[in-house]
N, C-alpha and C positions, 0 to 999 in steps of 0.2 A: 141433927143432920138436916140439911136443906135438900130439896128435891129439884133436880135439873132435868131439862129435856134436850137431848142432842138433836142435831139437824136431821137425823133419820127417824126421829120419833121415839127413840129409846129413852126411858127415864132412868136416872141413876141418882144415888145418894152422893152428897158432897158435904164434907165438914167445912163449915164457914166460921171464921173468927174475925170479929170486927176490930179495926184499929183503935188503939187507945191514944187519947190526946189528939194532936194535930195529924191528920191523915197525910201520909207521904206517898202512897201508891198501893198497889195490890200485887200479891205474889201467889202463883199457883205452885203448890208443892206436890210432886209426884210420888206416889207410894212405891215401896219396894215389893218383893214377892209376898210380903206378910200382910198386905192390905192396909187399911186406915187404922193404924195401931194407936194405943195411948201414947207411945213414944213420939209419933208424928204429931199428935195433938199438942203435946208439950212443946215441940218445935214451933208449931203455929202460935202458941201463946207467947213465946219469946219474940217472934217477929211482930206480933200484934202490939206488944209493949213498946216496940220501936216505931210504931205508927203505920203499920201495913195491914191492910185487909188480906186475909188468907183464905184460900180455897184448896181443899184436898179432895179431888174427885175419886170416887170408889170405882177404880178401873176394872175390878173383877165382877162387877154387878151383872155383866152380860153372861158370865159363866156360873156365878154363884152369888146370890144376894147375901149381904152382911158377912162376907168372907173376911175374917180376921184370923190369920194363921199363927199359932204359937211359934216362937222362935226355934223350938226344938223339932218342928215339923217342916223344915225347909223343903224337902222333896214335894210335899203337897202344894206349896206355893209355887214351886218351879213348874209343876205340871199345869197349874192354872195359867201361868205366864206363857207356857209354850202353846197352849190352845187359844190364846188371845189373838184377835185379828188386829194388826197394826193400824189399819185405816180407821176401824171403829174406835180404838183407843184414842186416836188423834182427834176425832170429832167429839169424843167425850171430854177430852182435855179442853177443846175449843169451847164447849158449853160452860166450863168453869171460867175460862177467860172472859166470855161474854157476860157472865154473872158479875164478875168484878168490874168489867168495863161499864156496866150499867150504873155503877156507883160513882162514875166520874173518872176523869183522868184520860190518859192516852196509852196506846200499846207501844212498847219499846221494841223496835225490830231486833230480832235475835240473830238473824243471818250475818250481819256485819260483825257481831261479837264472835260468832262461830268461825268466820273466816280469819279474824285476827288471832284467835286461839290456835287455829291450825298453823298459821304463819309462824307463830312463836314456838310451836311444839317441836320437840326434838325428833319425834317419829311421826311423820305426816301420813295420814291415810291415803290410799290410792283411790278410794271410792267412798262417797258419802250419800246415804239415802235421804232424800229431801221430801217433805210433805208440805205442799203449798196450801195453806188454809185461807188465803186471800185477805189476810189482815193487813199486810203491807207488801209492797212490791220488793222483790229481791232479784239479784242477778246470779245465775248459776255459773259455776266454774266449769268450762268445757272439759270433758274427759274425766272429771272428778265427781261432780254432783249428778245424781240420778233421781228422777222422779219416782214416786211410789208406784205409778203405773208400770214402770219397767220391771217391778218385782212380780213375776207371774204366780198365780195361786197354785198351790200343790193340788194335783189331781191323782185319783187312784181308781182302778177297776178291780173289784174283788170277786173271785170265783170260789165257791165252796161246795162241798158235798158232805152229807151227813148220813151215817149208817147207825142203825139201832137194832139190838138183839135182846129180846125179852126171855129170861130164863123160865123154864117150865114151872107151873104151880105158883106163879107170882113170887118167885124166889129172888128176883132182882133184874137189873137192866144193865147192859153194856152199850155204851154210846161212843162213836168215833166221829170227829169232825175234822175234815181236811180243808185247808184254805190256801189260796194263792192270791197275792195282791200285786198288781202291776202299777208302779209309782212313776209319776212324771213330774218334773220340776220340783223336786223335793226341796223344801225350805228348811235349812239346817245351819249349824255353825260353820263359818268359813274361817280357816286358819289364816290369820294375818300377823302371825308372830314375827318379831324381829330377832336379831342375834342375841338380844339380852332380855327380851320380855316375851311371855306367852300371851297372845292376844287372839280374840276371835270376834267375828261379826256375823249377823244374820244375812242370808241370801240364798238364791237358788243354787243348789250344789249338784244338780244332775238328776238322772233317772235311776230307778232301782227296782227292787222287788222284795217282797216279804212272803214267807210261806211257813206253814207249820201244821201241827196236828194236836188236837186235844182229845184225850181219852178220859172218859168218866165211867165209873161203875158203881153199882149199888148191890148189896147182898143182905137179904133178910135172914136173921139168925134163927130161923125156924128149926134148924137141925140141932140146936142146943136148947130147944123149948123156950126161945125168947123171940117169938114172931113180931112183937111190938117194937123191936129194935132193928133199925136199918143202918148198916155201915156203908158209907160212901167214900170213894177215893177218886182222885183226879190227877192226871199228868198232862202238863201243857208244855209243848216244845215249839219254839219259834226261831227263825233265822231271817235276817234281813241284810241286804247289801245294796250298795249303789255305786255307780261309776263316777268318780270324781272328774269333772270336766277340765280341771286345771292340771291335775297330776296324771290323769288318764290311768288311774289305778282303782281297784275295788276297795271300798271302805265300808265300815258300818256306821249308819247314821246315828246321831246321839239322841234325836227326838223321836225315834221310832223304837218301840219296845223290842228288845232282843234278849229274851230270857228263857230259861227252862226251870220249871219248878214242880213241886208236888204239894198237893193239898189233901189232907185227910180230916174227916169229921165223923162224929157219931151223934145221932139224935134219936129221940123216941118218937114214935108215931102212934 
């Protein structure tokens, strides 16, 4: 692994593979939600055999260093992806581009290729989120292309109250936590499905709220002559909604936890 420094000072790992034979250029390969896996390193080897320098930046390094997610743990990788900051990911990718650029060659503008792909596509997007890294000039399509600055950061205000009751003679504790979150400019999946395909994109989807209660209790088993054993149990209830600005209806956000569950455990003290 090479060590790169992004423009904001963040350091990240990057898998680098040198071209074999005559160098034809460089390629940055972007990881999926599983991180920089052995499978991606194998892809890098195949491109290197064709004459390309390869860089695979570790885009989860800001959330968790050395994060390689097993393929059967997709939800964990999804959660890391949802907590990632798009702008920070882009400057980490730019650090990989600069590392390849230092080896010689030129940057091939991607925007004209994107415009041509959209022109040839059967289902054209109505909006495209663009991040200008300043590597080459490009022309935005009015009404379709939007800068990253147009995507407002999600904000929330959290209010909570906690109540605790201790049972006599150190027999146990009952705790209740109530919370309410006021959400603004929630960033979530926007439905851009067509008549034949189910599609989504990320964007600001409106304001919402989240509220819930968590109950925890513990009981020492002194009444059965086992004071060294403490039984604990918990109940967590949450609900979240937001107002969809396009459909003007209430909906549940996909990136905000909305679940109810029970947890029980026994441990010796």
